[in-house]
MIMARKE-945646 format. One line per field, with one value per residue (C-alpha): residue in one letter; residue number from 1; x, y, z. Coordinates in nm, 3 decimals, always signed. Example, Ala and Ser with C-alpha at 12.3 -4.5 7.8 and 13.67 -1.06 7.14 Angstrom:
2
rest <- c(a:s) $
nr <- c(1:2) $
x <- c(+1.230:+1.367) $
y <- c(-0.450:-0.106) $
z <- c(+0.780:+0.714) $
//
This chain:
404
rest <- c(x:x:x:x:x:x:x:x:x:x:x:x:x:x:x:x:x:x:x:x:x:x:x:x:x:x:x:x:x:x:x:x:x:x:x:x:x:x:x:x:x:x:x:x:x:x:x:x:x:x:x:x:x:x:x:x:x:x:x:x:x:x:x:x:x:x:x:x:x:x:x:x:x:x:x:x:x:x:x:x:x:x:x:x:x:x:x:x:x:x:x:x:x:x:x:x:x:x:x:x:x:x:x:x:x:x:x:x:x:x:x:x:x:x:x:x:x:x:x:x:x:x:x:x:x:x:x:x:x:x:x:x:x:x:x:x:x:x:x:x:x:x:x:x:x:x:x:x:x:x:x:x:x:x:x:x:x:x:x:x:x:x:x:x:x:x:x:x:x:x:x:x:x:x:x:x:x:x:x:x:x:x:x:x:x:x:x:x:x:x:x:x:x:x:x:x:x:x:x:x:x:x:x:x:x:x:x:x:x:x:x:x:x:x:x:x:x:x:x:x:x:x:x:x:x:x:x:x:x:x:x:x:x:x:x:x:x:x:x:x:x:x:x:x:x:x:x:x:x:x:x:x:x:x:x:x:x:x:x:x:x:x:x:x:x:x:x:x:x:x:x:x:x:x:x:x:x:x:x:x:x:x:x:x:x:x:x:x:x:x:x:x:x:x:x:x:x:x:x:x:x:x:x:x:x:x:x:x:x:x:x:x:x:x:x:x:x:x:x:x:x:x:x:x:x:x:x:x:x:x:x:x:x:x:x:x:x:x:x:x:x:x:x:x:x:x:x:x:x:x:x:x:x:x:x:x:x:x:x:x:x:x:x:x:x:x:x:x:x:x:x:x:x:x:x:x:x:x:x:x:x:x:x:x:x:x:x:x:x:x:x:x:x:x:x:x:x:x:x:x:x:x:x:x) $
nr <- c(1:2:3:4:5:6:7:8:9:10:11:12:13:14:15:16:17:18:19:20:21:22:23:24:25:26:27:28:29:30:31:32:33:34:35:36:37:38:39:40:41:42:43:44:45:46:47:48:49:50:51:52:53:54:55:56:57:58:59:60:61:62:63:64:65:66:67:68:69:70:71:72:73:74:75:76:77:78:79:80:81:82:83:84:85:86:87:88:89:90:91:92:93:94:95:96:97:98:99:100:101:102:103:104:105:106:107:108:109:110:111:112:113:114:115:116:117:118:119:120:121:122:123:124:125:126:127:128:129:130:131:132:133:134:135:136:137:138:139:140:141:142:143:144:145:146:147:148:149:150:151:152:153:154:155:156:157:158:159:160:161:162:163:164:165:166:167:168:169:170:171:172:173:174:175:176:177:178:179:180:181:182:183:184:185:186:187:188:189:190:191:192:193:194:195:196:197:198:199:200:201:202:203:204:205:206:207:208:209:210:211:212:213:214:215:216:217:218:219:220:221:222:223:224:225:226:227:228:229:230:231:232:233:234:235:236:237:238:239:240:241:242:243:244:245:246:247:248:249:250:251:252:253:254:255:256:257:258:259:260:261:262:263:264:265:266:267:268:269:270:271:272:273:274:275:276:277:278:279:280:281:282:283:284:285:286:287:288:289:290:291:292:293:294:295:296:297:298:299:300:301:302:303:304:305:306:307:308:309:310:311:312:313:314:315:316:317:318:319:320:321:322:323:324:325:326:327:328:329:330:331:332:333:334:335:336:337:338:339:340:341:342:343:344:345:346:347:348:349:350:351:352:353:354:355:356:357:358:359:360:361:362:363:364:365:366:367:368:369:370:371:372:373:374:375:376:377:378:379:380:381:382:383:384:385:386:387:388:389:390:391:392:393:394:395:396:397:398:399:400:401:402:403:404) $
x <- c(-0.008:+0.279:+0.420:+0.078:-0.006:+0.347:+0.283:-0.052:+0.098:+0.379:+0.148:-0.086:+0.209:+0.325:-0.020:-0.049:+0.298:+0.171:-0.158:+0.019:+0.225:-0.088:-0.158:-0.032:-0.318:-0.390:-0.643:-0.774:-0.863:-1.094:-1.464:-1.661:-1.726:-1.976:-2.132:-2.177:-2.015:-1.791:-1.459:-1.339:-0.974:-0.748:-0.384:-0.184:-0.021:+0.333:+0.331:+0.099:-0.121:-0.305:-0.517:-0.700:-1.032:-1.197:-1.441:-1.385:-1.665:-1.513:-1.836:-1.862:-1.520:-1.662:-1.445:-1.591:-1.301:-1.278:-0.941:-0.869:-0.639:-0.566:-0.398:-0.529:-0.726:-1.010:-0.733:-0.603:-0.699:-0.656:-0.633:-0.599:-0.565:-0.489:-0.252:-0.320:-0.010:+0.278:+0.379:+0.375:+0.130:+0.130:-0.157:-0.297:-0.671:-0.744:-1.009:-1.001:-1.177:-1.142:-1.386:-1.477:-1.488:-1.843:-1.800:-1.919:-1.746:-1.623:-1.534:-1.452:-1.265:-0.948:-0.750:-0.364:-0.178:+0.112:+0.312:+0.146:-0.076:-0.271:-0.397:-0.605:-0.910:-1.245:-1.283:-1.376:-1.165:-1.060:-1.296:-1.639:-1.682:-1.999:-2.126:-1.834:-1.853:-1.645:-1.655:-1.445:-1.470:-1.327:-1.156:-0.864:-0.987:-1.071:-1.258:-1.305:-1.575:-1.628:-1.749:-1.481:-1.576:-1.237:-1.126:-1.219:-0.960:-0.728:-0.706:-0.357:-0.281:-0.035:-0.168:-0.071:-0.218:-0.144:-0.224:-0.151:-0.275:-0.558:-0.571:-0.931:-1.110:-0.815:-0.575:-0.208:+0.119:+0.225:+0.563:+0.803:+1.144:+1.333:+1.281:+0.985:+0.684:+0.487:+0.725:+0.725:+0.349:+0.327:+0.288:+0.059:-0.255:-0.395:-0.766:-0.814:-0.592:-0.528:-0.151:+0.064:+0.407:+0.557:+0.866:+1.207:+1.280:+1.025:+1.173:+1.041:+0.680:+0.605:+0.314:+0.533:+0.755:+0.442:+0.312:+0.658:+0.661:+0.321:+0.401:+0.697:+0.546:+0.214:+0.413:+0.692:+0.525:+0.161:+0.197:+0.540:+0.547:+0.232:+0.315:+0.620:+0.460:+0.198:+0.496:+0.676:+0.379:+0.200:+0.451:+0.677:+0.420:+0.497:+0.803:+0.858:+0.888:+1.162:+1.404:+1.266:+1.000:+1.275:+1.467:+1.149:+1.050:+1.383:+1.389:+1.048:+1.101:+1.453:+1.309:+1.022:+1.258:+1.488:+1.202:+1.063:+1.376:+1.349:+1.008:+1.110:+1.365:+1.147:+0.905:+1.186:+1.255:+0.890:+0.861:+1.205:+1.049:+0.724:+0.747:+0.393:+0.194:+0.266:+0.075:+0.177:-0.010:+0.141:+0.467:+0.501:+0.382:+0.631:+0.901:+0.794:+0.780:+1.120:+1.283:+1.115:+1.177:+1.541:+1.540:+1.415:+1.681:+1.935:+1.746:+1.797:+2.161:+2.140:+1.907:+1.982:+2.001:+1.672:+1.818:+1.962:+1.806:+1.752:+1.551:+1.222:+1.278:+1.405:+1.100:+0.858:+1.059:+1.052:+0.678:+0.547:+0.749:+0.689:+0.302:+0.311:+0.497:+0.245:-0.064:+0.110:+0.178:-0.157:-0.300:-0.027:-0.104:-0.453:-0.338:-0.136:-0.399:-0.635:-0.356:-0.282:-0.654:-0.620:-0.920:-1.129:-1.051:-0.694:-0.785:-1.044:-0.768:-0.562:-0.842:-0.896:-0.539:-0.573:-0.888:-0.714:-0.425:-0.662:-0.875:-0.554:-0.436:-0.766:-0.773:-0.410:-0.458:-0.720:-0.536:-0.213:-0.406:-0.566:-0.193:-0.076:-0.340:-0.325:+0.067:+0.025:-0.233:+0.001:+0.274:+0.036:-0.047:+0.315:+0.451:+0.143:+0.183:+0.187:+0.112:+0.457:+0.446:+0.747:+0.734:+0.947:+0.900:+1.062:+1.393:+1.325:+1.203:+0.872:+0.773:+0.652:+0.371:+0.625:+0.759:+1.096) $
y <- c(-0.007:+0.232:+0.262:+0.316:+0.598:+0.764:+0.719:+0.923:+1.187:+1.237:+1.247:+1.536:+1.723:+1.711:+1.772:+2.079:+2.223:+2.187:+2.344:+2.593:+2.702:+2.853:+3.004:+3.338:+3.571:+3.729:+3.990:+3.706:+3.476:+3.731:+3.777:+3.847:+4.230:+4.379:+4.558:+4.222:+4.329:+4.126:+4.298:+4.187:+4.285:+4.321:+4.415:+4.315:+4.632:+4.551:+4.726:+4.824:+4.515:+4.689:+4.542:+4.722:+4.561:+4.727:+4.694:+4.930:+5.019:+5.151:+5.277:+5.557:+5.561:+5.458:+5.236:+5.087:+5.031:+4.840:+4.958:+4.693:+4.717:+4.421:+4.410:+4.756:+4.879:+5.130:+5.358:+5.394:+5.575:+5.428:+5.623:+5.550:+5.794:+5.871:+6.129:+6.273:+6.511:+6.337:+6.022:+6.095:+6.253:+6.590:+6.633:+6.326:+6.291:+6.086:+5.866:+5.874:+5.649:+5.569:+5.475:+5.771:+5.776:+5.730:+5.391:+5.502:+5.502:+5.829:+5.830:+6.148:+6.294:+6.499:+6.674:+6.671:+6.999:+6.999:+6.727:+6.764:+6.532:+6.856:+6.867:+6.556:+6.768:+6.717:+6.871:+6.785:+6.600:+6.660:+6.413:+6.292:+6.047:+5.867:+5.577:+5.643:+5.437:+5.255:+4.947:+4.794:+4.415:+4.151:+4.403:+4.403:+4.504:+4.822:+4.914:+5.201:+5.155:+5.414:+5.479:+5.722:+5.881:+5.914:+6.126:+5.951:+5.729:+5.785:+5.437:+5.414:+5.643:+5.700:+5.568:+5.623:+5.447:+5.522:+5.437:+5.610:+5.653:+5.880:+6.145:+6.123:+6.196:+6.346:+6.172:+6.225:+6.197:+5.833:+5.692:+5.927:+5.749:+5.717:+5.375:+5.305:+5.114:+5.448:+5.600:+5.323:+5.300:+5.448:+5.284:+5.283:+5.114:+5.007:+4.995:+4.848:+4.552:+4.510:+4.525:+4.740:+4.869:+4.910:+5.135:+5.009:+4.966:+4.703:+4.371:+4.116:+4.240:+4.269:+4.038:+3.767:+3.802:+3.778:+3.467:+3.294:+3.376:+3.246:+2.931:+2.846:+2.875:+2.706:+2.401:+2.412:+2.533:+2.447:+2.109:+1.960:+2.025:+1.849:+1.556:+1.506:+1.501:+1.241:+1.032:+1.043:+0.983:+0.674:+0.499:+0.408:+0.174:-0.049:-0.267:-0.298:+0.093:+0.108:+0.310:+0.418:+0.640:+0.831:+0.913:+0.987:+1.248:+1.414:+1.437:+1.577:+1.816:+1.940:+1.992:+2.193:+2.401:+2.466:+2.563:+2.778:+2.969:+3.052:+3.171:+3.363:+3.555:+3.644:+3.790:+3.996:+4.127:+4.214:+4.394:+4.601:+4.684:+4.834:+5.014:+5.185:+4.846:+4.610:+4.290:+4.278:+3.937:+3.745:+3.918:+3.828:+3.492:+3.439:+3.548:+3.330:+3.026:+3.087:+3.098:+2.782:+2.602:+2.672:+2.555:+2.235:+2.189:+2.274:+2.034:+1.755:+1.785:+1.749:+1.460:+1.212:+0.828:+0.646:+0.548:+0.887:+1.029:+1.350:+1.190:+1.234:+1.621:+1.622:+1.445:+1.702:+1.973:+1.845:+1.769:+2.075:+2.312:+2.086:+2.105:+2.470:+2.528:+2.319:+2.512:+2.856:+2.735:+2.647:+3.000:+3.189:+3.026:+3.133:+3.480:+3.485:+3.373:+3.637:+3.902:+3.744:+3.704:+3.411:+3.247:+3.095:+2.734:+2.754:+2.808:+2.529:+2.303:+2.387:+2.301:+1.984:+1.870:+1.954:+1.735:+1.470:+1.463:+1.509:+1.200:+1.003:+1.106:+1.000:+0.666:+0.598:+0.708:+0.446:+0.175:+0.278:+0.219:-0.103:-0.232:-0.110:-0.272:-0.602:-0.613:-0.549:-0.848:-1.058:-0.967:-1.034:-1.385:-1.465:-1.344:-1.356:-1.192:-1.348:-1.261:-1.132:-0.908:-1.051:-1.166:-1.208:-0.864:-0.744:-0.957:-1.258:-1.507:-1.674:-1.939:-2.276:-2.470:-2.645:-2.299:-2.340) $
z <- c(-0.007:+0.070:-0.271:-0.450:-0.217:-0.257:-0.627:-0.598:-0.400:-0.624:-0.904:-0.739:-0.680:-1.022:-1.145:-0.967:-1.070:-1.427:-1.369:-1.187:-1.486:-1.611:-1.299:-1.407:-1.429:-1.762:-1.894:-2.108:-1.822:-1.661:-1.779:-1.452:-1.489:-1.268:-1.566:-1.747:-2.045:-2.248:-2.411:-2.748:-2.681:-2.376:-2.264:-1.981:-1.869:-1.755:-1.414:-1.121:-1.151:-1.419:-1.723:-1.997:-2.167:-2.442:-2.747:-3.026:-3.280:-3.584:-3.725:-3.466:-3.335:-2.967:-2.734:-2.442:-2.173:-1.847:-1.673:-1.376:-1.091:-0.880:-0.519:-0.415:-0.130:-0.026:+0.080:-0.280:-0.617:-0.950:-1.284:-1.666:-1.918:-2.295:-2.386:-2.746:-2.716:-2.528:-2.372:-1.996:-1.751:-1.867:-2.148:-2.019:-2.055:-1.721:-1.578:-1.171:-0.925:-0.561:-0.268:-0.058:+0.327:+0.324:+0.135:-0.210:-0.537:-0.705:-1.069:-1.266:-1.555:-1.492:-1.756:-1.649:-1.739:-1.535:-1.321:-1.001:-0.818:-0.713:-1.078:-1.048:-1.011:-1.193:-1.538:-1.896:-2.108:-2.501:-2.605:-2.489:-2.204:-2.109:-1.902:-1.655:-1.334:-1.090:-0.861:-0.575:-0.532:-0.327:-0.119:-0.358:-0.705:-0.840:-1.191:-1.389:-1.675:-1.941:-2.333:-2.521:-2.817:-3.012:-3.315:-3.622:-3.766:-3.460:-3.305:-3.189:-2.871:-2.596:-2.258:-1.895:-1.575:-1.218:-0.863:-0.558:-0.184:-0.045:+0.223:+0.316:-0.024:-0.178:-0.405:-0.290:-0.480:-0.591:-0.568:-0.789:-0.734:-1.048:-1.196:-0.992:-1.127:-1.118:-1.340:-1.599:-1.649:-1.999:-2.326:-2.631:-2.734:-3.055:-3.028:-3.371:-3.363:-2.984:-3.020:-2.802:-2.704:-2.359:-2.272:-2.322:-1.944:-1.879:-1.964:-1.697:-1.616:-1.226:-1.281:-1.419:-1.116:-0.886:-1.077:-1.045:-0.671:-0.635:-0.818:-0.614:-0.281:-0.374:-0.482:-0.183:+0.107:-0.011:-0.138:-0.081:+0.281:+0.368:+0.138:+0.326:+0.649:+0.535:+0.425:+0.743:+0.959:+0.773:+0.552:+0.835:+0.988:+0.687:+0.752:+0.396:+0.370:+0.626:+0.574:+0.234:+0.410:+0.586:+0.250:+0.090:+0.371:+0.380:+0.000:-0.021:+0.264:+0.135:-0.201:-0.048:+0.141:-0.161:-0.382:-0.097:-0.044:-0.427:-0.375:-0.057:-0.242:-0.518:-0.271:-0.097:-0.462:-0.510:-0.186:-0.243:-0.588:-0.448:-0.124:-0.196:-0.165:+0.134:+0.209:+0.581:+0.670:+0.380:+0.423:+0.805:+0.763:+0.476:+0.691:+1.005:+0.748:+0.627:+0.964:+1.092:+0.770:+0.817:+1.186:+1.078:+0.809:+1.100:+1.317:+1.079:+1.104:+1.485:+1.495:+1.793:+1.744:+1.860:+2.173:+2.276:+2.595:+2.411:+2.112:+2.279:+2.299:+1.961:+1.827:+2.009:+1.859:+1.514:+1.529:+1.659:+1.424:+1.137:+1.182:+1.258:+0.918:+0.737:+0.877:+0.828:+0.462:+0.372:+0.523:+0.330:+0.008:+0.045:+0.139:-0.178:-0.391:-0.256:-0.349:-0.699:-0.779:-1.047:-1.197:-0.934:-1.064:-0.918:-0.581:-0.626:-0.766:-0.460:-0.214:-0.410:-0.353:+0.015:+0.037:-0.165:+0.095:+0.389:+0.275:+0.235:+0.563:+0.734:+0.566:+0.642:+1.020:+1.063:+0.863:+1.097:+1.410:+1.273:+1.205:+1.535:+1.761:+1.546:+1.617:+1.985:+2.013:+1.835:+2.078:+2.360:+2.231:+2.173:+2.503:+2.765:+3.072:+3.409:+3.755:+3.840:+3.540:+3.372:+2.995:+2.707:+2.597:+2.905:+2.840:+3.062:+2.809:+2.770:+3.034:+2.943:+3.113:+3.358:+3.480:+3.304) $
//
């Protein structure tokens, strides 16, 4: 039974890894708009967790747009703009949205004439805007919806997108550090054929880094760690699996740690690249996991022999830290899923893998107790106890009927 179970576990891990390769969120994977519209074209904007969706009607030069920002909060503003005269903020014809202090959404137009956040005041744009609205959903996604009437025949335009913090009901300055994502959020969009270009400084989009971080940690801390614990707890009951179960356990947990370190490193890089947005819970749990995982690796090097007087205390330490790491890992994977906001099916796939591991663990728990009790009964029958409490199990040899 041990070998087939291990094969199933390894298969589930590989399956999740393959599925996770398409875990990356793209604009084409999103269709659940609150205005119930479907858009024919879209673009993954390379920075600031942003996406642009649109449908262009060439007959009347109107374009329905949906600008989407993930990983934001109700204490931040978002903006998307077309710039008919330049490539940056000055001259941008902006759509701005945020949630005000009363809980309602405010969406308005703002022509930007100077490079100052104080100019994000309401005013008419150089083209007509209708059906302007905004929504904030799932506590981390904000949308701007609008219909723009463009100059006839002008389909390729410069675009700018931004986000920043609020002071009450007033947008305040975003990050203006040289090289920051806020300073690289410009490009062009072609509404007619859905092609786009981005600035020459953007080689690896931030979204790709976030997806890499999510996949590495979901596979390592979220799948391999629990799988290694299941192997250690249940496979060792099978005599034929000894000592193979130990090497499988070590290989699984070591692989999880190595992959997890890579995921942790990408998370540190993401945090250093974006000081404007922080996910405190996800970050703090990640740091604790890294520290505890490192302690487990060093504990393996200090593992006493089975008959050592400190082995009991080592086991208590190893098990308590290990199970704590598994629980925190699962919690943090769900935290990351909420931040990354992929299609709902990926969260369901991960939940399915956890359920599969849980069911296997429950079945093996019952089977383990069955084997242990059965072996204990056999031992009792082979070495029956006597009135003086001495038997073969205690080293005195089994007695015969004649007392010899």
